[in-house]
N, CA, C and O atoms as a DFTB+ gen file, in Angstrom:
584 C
 N C O
     1  1       5.145     -14.442      -2.255
     2  2       5.630     -12.792      -3.259
     3  2       4.168     -11.992      -4.142
     4  3       3.196     -12.675      -4.465
     5  1       4.241     -10.596      -4.410
     6  2       3.122     -10.249      -4.789
     7  2       3.553     -10.847      -6.640
     8  3       4.765     -10.656      -6.741
     9  1       3.119     -11.329      -7.734
    10  2       3.919     -11.553      -8.998
    11  2       5.002      -9.465      -9.463
    12  3       6.098      -9.112      -9.899
    13  1       3.845      -8.866      -9.021
    14  2       4.229      -7.368      -8.911
    15  2       5.873      -7.074      -8.297
    16  3       6.810      -6.679      -8.990
    17  1       5.905      -7.274      -7.347
    18  2       6.323      -7.286      -5.801
    19  2       8.576      -7.100      -6.451
    20  3       9.397      -7.943      -6.811
    21  1       8.628      -5.872      -6.299
    22  2       9.831      -5.568      -6.518
    23  2      10.579      -5.537      -5.310
    24  3      10.177      -4.771      -4.434
    25  1      12.113      -6.582      -4.987
    26  2      12.604      -6.291      -3.905
    27  2      14.188      -5.053      -3.633
    28  3      14.963      -4.998      -2.677
    29  1      14.146      -4.248      -4.893
    30  2      15.289      -3.344      -4.806
    31  2      14.493      -2.292      -5.467
    32  3      14.282      -2.265      -6.680
    33  1      14.196      -1.693      -4.877
    34  2      14.106      -0.358      -5.313
    35  2      14.952       1.015      -5.395
    36  3      15.639       1.532      -4.514
    37  1      14.723       1.411      -6.584
    38  2      14.950       2.814      -7.393
    39  2      14.928       4.265      -6.756
    40  3      14.473       5.112      -7.526
    41  1      15.247       4.642      -5.752
    42  2      14.276       5.373      -4.829
    43  2      14.556       6.852      -5.848
    44  3      14.060       7.948      -5.590
    45  1      15.498       6.549      -7.079
    46  2      15.781       8.001      -7.363
    47  2      14.127       9.419      -7.624
    48  3      14.150      10.647      -7.541
    49  1      13.339       8.772      -7.833
    50  2      11.677       9.285      -8.519
    51  2      11.283       9.121      -7.309
    52  3      10.104       9.473      -7.346
    53  1      11.672       8.621      -5.628
    54  2      10.743       8.532      -5.134
    55  2      10.721       9.401      -4.011
    56  3      11.784       9.475      -3.396
    57  1       9.055      10.579      -3.286
    58  2       9.696      11.185      -3.136
    59  2       9.080      10.841      -1.001
    60  3       9.164      11.818      -0.258
    61  1       8.786      10.069      -0.658
    62  2       8.859       9.646       0.574
    63  2       8.388       8.055       0.474
    64  3       7.905       7.526      -0.527
    65  1       8.622       7.480       1.639
    66  2       8.337       6.070       2.357
    67  2       7.743       5.996       3.844
    68  3       8.110       6.827       4.675
    69  1       7.189       5.394       4.041
    70  2       6.765       5.172       5.718
    71  2       6.333       3.888       5.356
    72  3       6.087       3.239       4.339
    73  1       6.334       3.695       7.322
    74  2       5.644       2.364       7.246
    75  2       4.260       3.090       7.945
    76  3       4.148       4.201       8.461
    77  1       3.088       1.822       7.714
    78  2       1.540       2.094       7.959
    79  2       1.782       1.089       8.952
    80  3       2.468       0.084       8.761
    81  1       1.105       1.439      10.189
    82  2       1.725       0.314      11.095
    83  2      -0.407      -0.219      10.904
    84  3      -1.201       0.641      10.523
    85  1      -0.687      -1.072      11.108
    86  2      -1.521      -1.882      11.149
    87  2      -1.791      -2.434      12.606
    88  3      -2.878      -2.237      13.149
    89  1      -1.110      -2.900      13.018
    90  2      -0.886      -2.581      14.959
    91  2       0.016      -2.966      15.778
    92  3       1.024      -3.271      15.140
    93  1       0.115      -3.066      16.603
    94  2       1.726      -3.385      17.272
    95  2       2.900      -3.813      15.823
    96  3       3.796      -3.125      15.333
    97  1       2.370      -5.365      15.417
    98  2       3.168      -6.313      14.728
    99  2       3.049      -6.004      13.306
   100  3       4.118      -6.180      12.722
   101  1       1.867      -5.505      12.380
   102  2       1.842      -6.239      11.207
   103  2       2.038      -4.772      10.687
   104  3       1.770      -3.798      11.391
   105  1       2.517      -4.680       9.425
   106  2       2.925      -2.725       8.569
   107  2       2.508      -2.860       7.062
   108  3       2.042      -3.944       6.711
   109  1       2.589      -2.222       6.479
   110  2       2.458      -2.036       5.240
   111  2       3.652      -1.008       4.968
   112  3       3.908      -0.221       5.879
   113  1       4.425      -0.945       3.760
   114  2       5.471       0.490       3.181
   115  2       4.388       1.178       3.126
   116  3       3.384       0.729       3.677
   117  1       4.359       2.147       2.598
   118  2       3.683       3.292       1.317
   119  2       4.632       4.307       0.764
   120  3       5.162       5.247       1.355
   121  1       4.707       4.058      -0.076
   122  2       5.467       4.987      -1.319
   123  2       5.182       5.877      -1.936
   124  3       4.348       5.752      -2.833
   125  1       5.684       6.890      -1.707
   126  2       4.979       8.066      -2.086
   127  2       6.166       8.593      -3.840
   128  3       7.345       8.947      -3.820
   129  1       5.460       8.472      -4.804
   130  2       6.584       8.467      -5.804
   131  2       6.261      10.378      -6.783
   132  3       5.257      10.996      -7.139
   133  1       7.247      10.541      -6.823
   134  2       6.741      12.168      -8.042
   135  2       6.339      11.997      -9.163
   136  3       6.267      12.891     -10.007
   137  1       5.882      10.326      -9.401
   138  2       6.108      10.566     -10.973
   139  2       5.585       9.216     -11.096
   140  3       5.981       8.263     -10.426
   141  1       4.742       9.181     -11.920
   142  2       4.219       7.767     -12.189
   143  2       5.484       6.829     -12.965
   144  3       5.323       5.614     -12.851
   145  1       6.789       7.300     -13.781
   146  2       7.295       6.660     -14.150
   147  2       8.471       5.989     -13.465
   148  3       9.292       5.190     -13.915
   149  1       8.242       6.898     -11.408
   150  2       9.353       6.587     -10.743
   151  2       8.253       5.011     -10.476
   152  3       8.645       3.845     -10.513
   153  1       6.707       5.557     -10.192
   154  2       6.187       4.126      -9.798
   155  2       6.478       2.733     -10.552
   156  3       6.754       1.564     -10.283
   157  1       6.230       3.633     -11.744
   158  2       6.251       2.222     -12.513
   159  2       7.461       1.367     -12.995
   160  3       7.417       0.313     -13.628
   161  1       8.663       2.126     -12.510
   162  2      10.175       1.785     -12.881
   163  2      10.343       0.518     -11.746
   164  3      11.107      -0.445     -11.809
   165  1       9.231       0.913     -10.555
   166  2       9.839       0.182      -9.260
   167  2       8.870      -1.084      -8.978
   168  3       8.990      -1.829      -8.006
   169  1       7.933      -1.196      -9.947
   170  2       7.134      -2.350      -9.545
   171  2       7.397      -2.836     -11.217
   172  3       7.694      -2.141     -12.188
   173  1       7.127      -4.497     -11.095
   174  2       7.106      -5.666     -11.767
   175  2       5.664      -5.438     -12.597
   176  3       4.551      -5.221     -12.119
   177  1       6.094      -5.571     -14.101
   178  2       5.066      -6.256     -15.147
   179  2       4.309      -7.693     -14.693
   180  3       3.246      -8.012     -14.161
   181  1       5.276      -8.236     -15.126
   182  2       5.069      -9.694     -15.727
   183  2       3.775     -10.457     -15.743
   184  3       3.151     -11.346     -15.163
   185  1       3.710      -9.260     -17.136
   186  2       2.378      -9.816     -18.539
   187  2       0.948      -8.898     -18.004
   188  3      -0.095      -8.995     -18.651
   189  1       1.000      -8.346     -17.230
   190  2       0.853      -7.709     -16.304
   191  2      -0.601      -6.532     -18.295
   192  3      -0.456      -5.475     -18.908
   193  1      -1.206      -7.189     -18.331
   194  2      -1.606      -5.862     -19.682
   195  2      -1.824      -4.046     -19.326
   196  3      -1.393      -2.927     -19.604
   197  1      -2.711      -4.707     -18.604
   198  2      -3.201      -2.628     -17.923
   199  2      -1.773      -2.497     -16.956
   200  3      -1.558      -1.305     -16.734
   201  1      -1.225      -2.973     -16.620
   202  2       0.074      -2.425     -15.824
   203  2       1.014      -2.061     -17.177
   204  3       1.490      -0.926     -17.207
   205  1       1.291      -2.944     -18.258
   206  2       2.206      -2.571     -19.125
   207  2       1.023      -1.584     -19.620
   208  3       1.720      -0.810     -20.276
   209  1       0.325      -1.320     -19.688
   210  2      -0.008       0.218     -20.951
   211  2      -0.455       1.184     -19.698
   212  3      -1.113       2.174     -20.020
   213  1      -0.214       1.033     -18.538
   214  2      -0.269       2.229     -17.369
   215  2      -1.160       2.393     -17.272
   216  3      -1.470       3.525     -17.644
   217  1      -1.925       1.822     -16.919
   218  2      -3.656       2.117     -16.262
   219  2      -3.829       2.288     -15.445
   220  3      -4.944       2.750     -15.199
   221  1      -2.837       2.050     -14.293
   222  2      -2.920       2.429     -13.585
   223  2      -2.109       3.814     -12.321
   224  3      -0.977       4.287     -12.217
   225  1      -3.194       3.989     -11.706
   226  2      -2.642       5.305     -10.765
   227  2      -1.830       4.964      -9.700
   228  3      -0.705       5.453      -9.596
   229  1      -2.209       4.294      -9.015
   230  2      -1.239       3.545      -7.970
   231  2      -1.972       1.860      -7.929
   232  3      -2.810       1.274      -8.614
   233  1      -1.189       1.536      -6.813
   234  2      -1.542      -0.025      -6.387
   235  2      -1.255      -0.382      -5.612
   236  3      -0.516       0.512      -5.200
   237  1      -1.229      -1.204      -4.849
   238  2      -1.504      -2.600      -3.907
   239  2      -0.218      -4.035      -4.134
   240  3      -0.399      -4.950      -4.937
   241  1       0.681      -3.947      -3.476
   242  2       1.366      -5.262      -3.348
   243  2       1.108      -6.280      -2.232
   244  3       1.822      -6.061      -1.253
   245  1       0.370      -7.227      -2.116
   246  2       0.120      -7.479      -0.664
   247  2       1.432      -9.393      -0.770
   248  3       1.327     -10.325      -1.567
   249  1       2.046      -9.280      -0.068
   250  2       2.919     -10.191       0.202
   251  2       1.998     -11.299       0.364
   252  3       0.806     -10.998       0.408
   253  1       2.427     -12.949       0.494
   254  2       1.704     -14.048       0.771
   255  2       1.483     -14.207       1.938
   256  3       2.277     -13.603       2.660
   257  1       0.541     -14.916       2.569
   258  2       0.176     -15.880       2.970
   259  2       0.266     -16.790       2.883
   260  3       0.638     -17.087       1.748
   261  1       0.007     -18.302       4.059
   262  2       0.486     -19.467       3.810
   263  2      -0.417     -20.050       4.999
   264  3      -1.109     -19.170       5.511
   265  1      -0.605     -21.554       5.663
   266  2      -1.318     -22.324       5.885
   267  2      -0.271     -22.974       6.213
   268  3       0.614     -23.303       5.424
   269  1      -0.306     -23.351       8.131
   270  2       0.638     -24.575       8.938
   271  2      -0.603     -25.582       8.644
   272  3      -1.771     -25.563       9.033
   273  1       0.240     -26.619       7.660
   274  2       0.001     -28.102       8.052
   275  2      -0.365     -28.166       9.897
   276  3      -1.524     -27.970      10.264
   277  1       0.488     -28.388      10.687
   278  2       1.074     -29.304      11.669
   279  2       0.219     -28.266      12.830
   280  3      -0.697     -28.816      13.443
   281  1       0.460     -27.013      13.091
   282  2      -0.322     -26.081      14.037
   283  2      -1.767     -25.756      13.759
   284  3      -2.561     -25.464      14.653
   285  1      -2.168     -25.840      12.079
   286  2      -3.419     -25.433      11.611
   287  2      -3.448     -24.204      12.063
   288  3      -4.428     -24.083      12.798
   289  1      -2.977     -23.444      11.996
   290  2      -3.035     -21.901      11.262
   291  2      -2.666     -21.266      10.374
   292  3      -1.680     -21.688       9.770
   293  1      -3.093     -20.414      10.075
   294  2      -2.092     -19.372       8.890
   295  2      -1.034     -18.101       9.064
   296  3      -1.205     -17.095       9.751
   297  1      -0.256     -18.334       8.502
   298  2       0.683     -18.096       8.281
   299  2       0.583     -16.811       7.724
   300  3       0.160     -16.522       6.604
   301  1       1.354     -15.458       9.309
   302  2       0.919     -14.147       8.616
   303  2       2.286     -13.559       8.035
   304  3       3.240     -14.054       8.635
   305  1       2.656     -12.671       7.069
   306  2       3.375     -11.629       7.109
   307  2       3.497     -10.652       8.458
   308  3       2.505     -10.325       9.111
   309  1       4.770     -10.260       8.760
   310  2       4.815      -9.009       9.068
   311  2       5.032      -8.131       8.396
   312  3       5.354      -7.059       8.908
   313  1       4.962      -8.230       7.414
   314  2       5.402      -6.865       6.229
   315  2       4.404      -7.490       5.400
   316  3       4.623      -8.388       4.587
   317  1       3.185      -6.904       5.684
   318  2       2.029      -7.061       4.677
   319  2       1.888      -6.439       3.162
   320  3       1.213      -7.194       2.462
   321  1       2.111      -5.865       2.820
   322  2       2.522      -5.089       1.519
   323  2       2.963      -3.693       2.023
   324  3       3.266      -3.106       3.061
   325  1       2.754      -3.401      -0.003
   326  2       3.462      -2.042      -0.302
   327  2       2.286      -1.311      -0.528
   328  3       1.462      -2.156      -0.878
   329  1       1.507       0.298      -0.517
   330  2       1.317       0.738      -1.329
   331  2       1.558       1.168      -2.203
   332  3       2.010       0.121      -2.668
   333  1       1.735       2.046      -3.200
   334  2       2.117       2.988      -4.245
   335  2       1.155       4.115      -4.844
   336  3       0.135       3.973      -5.518
   337  1       1.710       5.138      -4.449
   338  2       1.006       5.981      -4.950
   339  2       2.072       6.947      -5.655
   340  3       3.253       6.792      -5.342
   341  1       1.666       8.124      -6.766
   342  2       1.864       9.397      -7.052
   343  2       1.165      10.702      -6.787
   344  3      -0.031      10.931      -6.967
   345  1       2.118      11.552      -6.315
   346  2       2.487      12.949      -5.872
   347  2       0.853      13.024      -6.968
   348  3      -0.291      12.875      -6.539
   349  1       1.106      13.190      -7.857
   350  2       0.369      13.887      -8.540
   351  2      -1.777      13.314      -8.542
   352  3      -2.853      13.895      -8.679
   353  1      -1.311      11.964      -8.311
   354  2      -2.487      10.694      -8.448
   355  2      -3.310      11.555      -6.542
   356  3      -4.325      12.168      -6.212
   357  1      -2.042      11.032      -5.868
   358  2      -2.954      10.688      -4.155
   359  2      -4.209      11.586      -4.361
   360  3      -3.976      12.448      -5.208
   361  1      -5.472      11.650      -3.846
   362  2      -6.411      12.396      -2.664
   363  2      -7.215      10.820      -2.216
   364  3      -7.109       9.684      -2.678
   365  1      -7.793      11.236      -1.429
   366  2      -8.821      10.583      -0.379
   367  2      -9.262       9.259      -1.019
   368  3      -9.121       8.190      -0.425
   369  1      -9.889       9.374      -2.450
   370  2     -10.526       8.392      -3.716
   371  2      -9.758       6.906      -3.472
   372  3     -10.208       5.808      -3.146
   373  1      -8.170       7.453      -3.830
   374  2      -7.118       6.491      -4.257
   375  2      -6.595       5.741      -3.343
   376  3      -6.181       4.603      -3.562
   377  1      -6.565       6.460      -1.964
   378  2      -6.084       5.781      -0.600
   379  2      -6.743       5.064      -0.113
   380  3      -6.285       4.128       0.541
   381  1      -8.264       5.305      -0.301
   382  2      -9.150       4.521       0.352
   383  2      -9.143       2.872      -0.601
   384  3      -9.027       1.691      -0.274
   385  1      -9.383       3.806      -2.217
   386  2      -9.237       2.288      -3.047
   387  2      -7.810       1.554      -3.051
   388  3      -7.768       0.415      -3.516
   389  1      -6.760       2.086      -2.608
   390  2      -5.855       1.092      -2.336
   391  2      -5.757       0.121      -0.602
   392  3      -5.320      -0.959      -0.206
   393  1      -6.280       1.013      -0.173
   394  2      -6.162       0.922       1.961
   395  2      -7.427      -0.642       1.986
   396  3      -7.563      -1.393       2.952
   397  1      -8.241      -0.762       0.536
   398  2      -9.707      -1.426       0.518
   399  2      -9.045      -2.347      -0.158
   400  3      -9.643      -3.401       0.058
   401  1      -7.671      -2.645      -1.223
   402  2      -7.432      -3.869      -1.308
   403  2      -6.475      -4.499      -0.695
   404  3      -5.947      -5.521      -1.133
   405  1      -6.221      -4.012       0.221
   406  2      -5.616      -4.645       1.642
   407  2      -6.264      -4.909       2.659
   408  3      -6.006      -5.287       3.802
   409  1      -7.079      -4.674       2.123
   410  2      -8.773      -5.049       3.918
   411  2      -8.424      -6.396       3.084
   412  3      -7.691      -7.365       3.279
   413  1      -9.327      -5.973       2.038
   414  2     -10.222      -7.523       0.792
   415  2      -8.921      -8.576       1.747
   416  3      -9.272      -9.292       2.685
   417  1      -7.172      -8.456       1.192
   418  2      -6.428      -9.192       1.278
   419  2      -5.957      -9.957       2.933
   420  3      -5.262     -10.915       3.271
   421  1      -6.840      -8.840       3.699
   422  2      -6.219      -9.276       5.220
   423  2      -7.422      -9.997       5.727
   424  3      -7.526     -10.761       6.687
   425  1      -8.626      -9.432       4.553
   426  2      -9.979     -10.814       5.515
   427  2     -10.015     -11.464       4.366
   428  3     -11.046     -11.276       3.720
   429  1      -9.176     -12.214       3.869
   430  2      -8.698     -13.902       3.091
   431  2      -8.161     -14.381       4.495
   432  3      -8.689     -15.428       4.871
   433  1      -7.182     -13.815       5.388
   434  2      -6.470     -14.699       6.091
   435  2      -7.215     -14.070       7.602
   436  3      -7.626     -15.044       8.232
   437  1      -7.425     -13.117       8.149
   438  2      -7.739     -13.337       8.655
   439  2      -8.930     -13.384       9.528
   440  3      -9.485     -12.394       9.050
   441  1      -9.814     -13.825      10.530
   442  2     -11.081     -13.976      10.384
   443  2     -11.469     -12.934      11.291
   444  3     -11.950     -13.254      12.379
   445  1     -11.352     -11.986      11.047
   446  2     -12.239     -10.746      12.130
   447  2     -13.516     -10.410      11.835
   448  3     -13.808     -10.593      10.653
   449  1     -14.417      -9.954      12.564
   450  2     -15.454      -9.595      12.761
   451  2     -15.737      -8.088      11.509
   452  3     -14.815      -7.429      11.029
   453  1     -17.035      -7.891      11.264
   454  2     -16.945      -6.777       9.975
   455  2     -17.079      -6.255      10.471
   456  3     -17.237      -5.252       9.776
   457  1     -17.320      -5.676      12.550
   458  2     -16.855      -4.635      13.058
   459  2     -15.683      -4.219      13.276
   460  3     -15.448      -3.013      13.349
   461  1     -14.961      -4.933      13.385
   462  2     -13.421      -4.901      13.978
   463  2     -12.720      -4.539      12.171
   464  3     -12.049      -3.519      12.010
   465  1     -12.951      -5.351      11.157
   466  2     -12.112      -4.407       9.693
   467  2     -12.403      -3.346       9.661
   468  3     -11.615      -2.478       9.284
   469  1     -13.947      -3.026      10.148
   470  2     -14.504      -1.501       9.918
   471  2     -13.254      -0.250      11.051
   472  3     -12.675       0.783      10.714
   473  1     -13.288      -1.127      12.628
   474  2     -12.407      -0.088      12.631
   475  2     -11.017      -0.069      12.494
   476  3     -10.418       0.933      12.886
   477  1     -10.253      -1.227      11.887
   478  2      -9.406      -1.190      11.357
   479  2      -8.873      -0.392      10.064
   480  3      -7.825       0.238       9.921
   481  1      -9.986      -0.632       9.125
   482  2     -10.077       0.507       8.385
   483  2     -10.322       1.821       8.302
   484  3     -10.325       2.377       7.204
   485  1     -10.570       2.522       9.506
   486  2     -10.633       3.680       9.488
   487  2      -9.429       4.230      10.185
   488  3      -9.031       5.393      10.114
   489  1      -8.602       2.694      11.251
   490  2      -7.550       3.685      12.080
   491  2      -6.405       3.960      10.858
   492  3      -5.685       4.937      10.649
   493  1      -6.516       2.995      10.325
   494  2      -5.470       2.843       8.701
   495  2      -5.504       4.277       8.405
   496  3      -4.605       5.039       8.761
   497  1      -6.592       4.659       7.723
   498  2      -7.332       5.973       6.598
   499  2      -6.329       7.215       7.773
   500  3      -5.301       7.881       7.651
   501  1      -7.387       6.984       8.889
   502  2      -6.136       8.241      10.354
   503  2      -4.720       8.027      10.400
   504  3      -3.995       8.905      10.867
   505  1      -4.311       7.091      10.020
   506  2      -2.430       6.915      10.187
   507  2      -2.071       7.625       9.082
   508  3      -1.358       8.628       9.062
   509  1      -2.808       6.837       7.769
   510  2      -2.068       7.160       7.006
   511  2      -1.601       8.986       6.523
   512  3      -0.533       9.484       6.167
   513  1      -3.208       9.655       6.772
   514  2      -3.033      10.610       6.505
   515  2      -2.538      11.533       7.293
   516  3      -2.254      12.623       6.797
   517  1      -2.255      11.207       9.191
   518  2      -2.120      11.769       9.705
   519  2      -0.306      11.950       9.744
   520  3       0.359      12.720      10.436
   521  1       0.107      11.031       8.831
   522  2       1.539      10.446       8.353
   523  2       2.118      11.389       6.634
   524  3       3.235      11.880       6.472
   525  1       0.899      11.392       5.527
   526  2       1.522      12.228       5.143
   527  2       0.978      13.523       4.889
   528  3       1.091      13.956       3.742
   529  1       0.340      14.301       5.856
   530  2       0.296      15.785       6.320
   531  2       1.556      16.460       7.178
   532  3       1.997      17.607       7.255
   533  1       1.900      15.247       7.758
   534  2       4.140      15.595       8.553
   535  2       4.605      15.900       7.596
   536  3       4.871      17.095       7.461
   537  1       4.904      14.975       6.523
   538  2       5.019      15.119       4.957
   539  2       5.543      15.767       4.236
   540  3       6.691      15.855       3.802
   541  1       3.733      16.742       3.958
   542  2       3.151      17.489       2.709
   543  2       2.152      18.500       3.334
   544  3       1.553      18.485       4.410
   545  1       2.170      19.287       2.415
   546  2       1.093      20.388       2.450
   547  2       0.483      20.322       1.268
   548  3       1.112      19.790       0.353
   549  1      -0.536      20.711       1.071
   550  2      -1.706      20.818       0.202
   551  2      -2.294      22.606      -0.199
   552  3      -3.141      23.357       0.285
   553  1      -1.344      22.689      -1.282
   554  2      -1.630      24.110      -1.654
   555  2      -2.394      24.135      -3.312
   556  3      -1.876      23.573      -4.277
   557  1      -3.615      24.851      -3.369
   558  2      -3.914      25.058      -4.420
   559  2      -4.006      23.353      -5.053
   560  3      -3.475      23.296      -6.163
   561  1      -4.558      22.003      -4.576
   562  2      -4.714      21.786      -4.896
   563  2      -3.290      20.564      -5.490
   564  3      -3.500      19.507      -6.084
   565  1      -1.784      21.173      -5.072
   566  2      -0.729      20.312      -5.736
   567  2      -0.146      19.527      -3.973
   568  3      -0.618      19.728      -2.854
   569  1       0.279      19.201      -4.132
   570  2       1.201      18.506      -3.032
   571  2       2.961      18.741      -2.957
   572  3       3.899      18.223      -3.564
   573  1       2.858      19.779      -1.903
   574  2       4.356      20.429      -1.404
   575  2       4.814      19.322      -0.129
   576  3       4.108      18.647       0.621
   577  1       6.520      19.473      -0.256
   578  2       7.542      18.715       0.835
   579  2       7.343      19.793       1.629
   580  3       7.388      20.959       1.236
   581  1       7.103      19.403       2.840
   582  2       7.123      20.456       3.950
   583  2       8.839      19.869       4.402
   584  3       9.448      20.399       5.332
């Protein structure tokens, strides 16, 4: 598990959550928090000075993948990781930044071509914004729940 992963979530400040499918099998969980306090309360600091000083506006937490010596293959988790965002900071740049953390994590485990990785990032970005706009409308730069 990621050093920051917290299994049980306090959903008091949770605005929305959804699965972001990577493909037919693998997925990410997206958490959209009403405020930073909700996000910070649901992620372990584990000695990360930047996290403890609350310098993050969002984060990606990847789940571990391993190596099977017998089969000589990488073991990949179905639940690939979590993306945590806050309503006040959500925008294309922040979402792309966190999805890029995922993509770098994915690249460490999967031997896809550059073109396959670029196509994957395009599909994830489209799926994220489709799911987001099903839940929220944006008016005057602020997100409101539908």
